[in-house]
N, C-alpha and C positions, 0 to 999 in steps of 0.2 A: 645313585643306588638311587633305583625307582621307589615312592612314597605313596605305600598301598593306604587307605583306610586312615587313620587320623580318631580312632576310638570310635567313628558311625557302622560301621560293617556295615556287610553286602546289606545286610536284612534290611537295616535303612535306607538303603540305597534304592534297594526295590530291583526290579526282577532285568529290569534293561539293562541295569550298571549290573549285574553278575554277569548277563552274556557280555559284556565290555570287557569286562574281566581277562573271561574267561578267552578271549579272543585274541586277546594282546601279544605285538610280538616283542618279543624281553629285547629290552637295551640294551644295547653293548658298548661297554667300559673302555677303555682305552686302545686295548689289548687288543681287540675284537673277541674276549669273550664275553657271556652274558653277564650284565651286571648283575647283581643283588636286588632280589625282592625284598622290601621290606617294611612291615608295619609298626607303627606306633598309634600305642595308649599312654597318656600321658607321657613320662621320664622312658620308659622301656619300648625297646626294638626288639621287634622278633623279627627276624630274616630269613628268608631262604627256608619256609617248611613246607617239610616234603616227609613222606608216608613208605611204606614198604609194605607188602602184606606179606603175613606168617606164609612160608609155604605148609603147602597140604591143608590149612586151615583156614579156608577163603571169606571165614566171621569172621577177620580176626585183623586188627595193623594196628602195627606201630608208627608212633607219629614224633619227627625230630627238627631241633632247629636251633639256628643259633642267637642266643641274644646278651643284649647290655641293658643299664638300668641304670641310667644315666641322673638318677635319684638320689638325695645325700642321704638315705636309710634302705633298708633292707625291704624287697617287698615277697609275697610267695605265690607260686601258681598253684591254687588247689585242688583244679580237676577242668575239665573239658567237654564239650558235648559237639555234637554233628548230626547233622538232624540223617545223613549215611549209614550211622551207627543207631541202632533201637534200644542198644543195651547200655550199663553202667561204663564208660571210661573210669583207667586205671593208671595213676599214679605209677611209676613203679622203678625201684632203683635193682642194677643190676647184680645177684642173676636173679630176675623173673621177681622181688619183695616189693608188693606194695608200698606202699609211703599214704601217707596223710596229706603229704605238701614237699613242692620243690623248693626249697630257699634259691630266690633269686639275689644275688648279690649288689650291695651297691660299688656303686664309680667306675662304669662305663665300661670294665673289663671285660671281654668277648667269653662266654660259656658257653658249650655249643649241650644238647640231649643227646645222647646218643647209646648204640646197642651196649656198651660199655659204662656206661653211668646210667641216669636218669634216663627214663622217656615216657610217653603217654601210652597209653594201651584201647582204643576203642577196639570195640567189641558186639557183636549181632550185627557186626554189615547188614545193609539190604540189598546189598550190589558186589561183587568181586570189586578189587581192582586192578585195575588193567594199568598199561603201563600210559603215564600220560594221564591219566587223569584228573583232572582240579574238581578239589569239594571245599568247602566251609568247614574251616571247624570256630569252634565260639572260647577261647581260652577263661576261665576267672582268675582273675586277680583279689589278695587279698586288700589291695590297696588302689591299687590302679583301676582296680573293675573290669568288664568283660571284654574282650576286645574277638574280633570275628578276623580270623588270615582264611586267605585261600594254600589250602596245601597238595602240592603235585604229587601223584604217584611215579617213586621212583626207581633205577638199580640200588644207587649210593648215596653219599652225598652230592651237593651241586658244590661241595666246596673243597671237595676230594679231590677234581684233576685241579683248582689252583695249585695244591697243597704242591703234587705230584708236580707239576710246571714249575713250580718256584721252588723245589727241594733238586729237578735235574738244572735246574740253569745254572744254581750254584756247587752245581759237582759235588752234589751231598749225598750219599749210597745210605749212607745208616739210617739217614731220614727217608730216604727211597722204603726201603726194607723195615722202618718202625710202622707206613702208611699200612690201616686198612678201610677194605670197604664200610 
């Protein structure tokens, strides 16, 4: 896994570091697939952050990622900010219900933000998201503090291709039918 961050964030690293981050060629796992991009703050890992712009509304984007909390106690995601968005961010639970925080359970079990569950909505984007655009988002946690991650605009979760490949290798047609982008 690629480790980016470590609590400092892009702002602390300066503009030159931000340019280096956006021009990195993704590392490859043993099977030739891109390795997951991982950002860390204390015991929390943010894995493969990505965004999808809302169709018909270029001023709003949904942000998703997988996370793991290796701490002995739960933490809470309290909000997010981005220089790409001049409006407020909203934490949401499907279907489009605003929530005050997102609980991050302890125990290192992976949990993924998605359209069907919790996600972050960035409002009043200064520019529309185009495929492949990378931009910083700062996540604010109750215990772990702030972590700046680099989010990539995509059509679907970077883990979807992995899930499809694994189900196909097992011959699990029920799992393939259940997968949603």
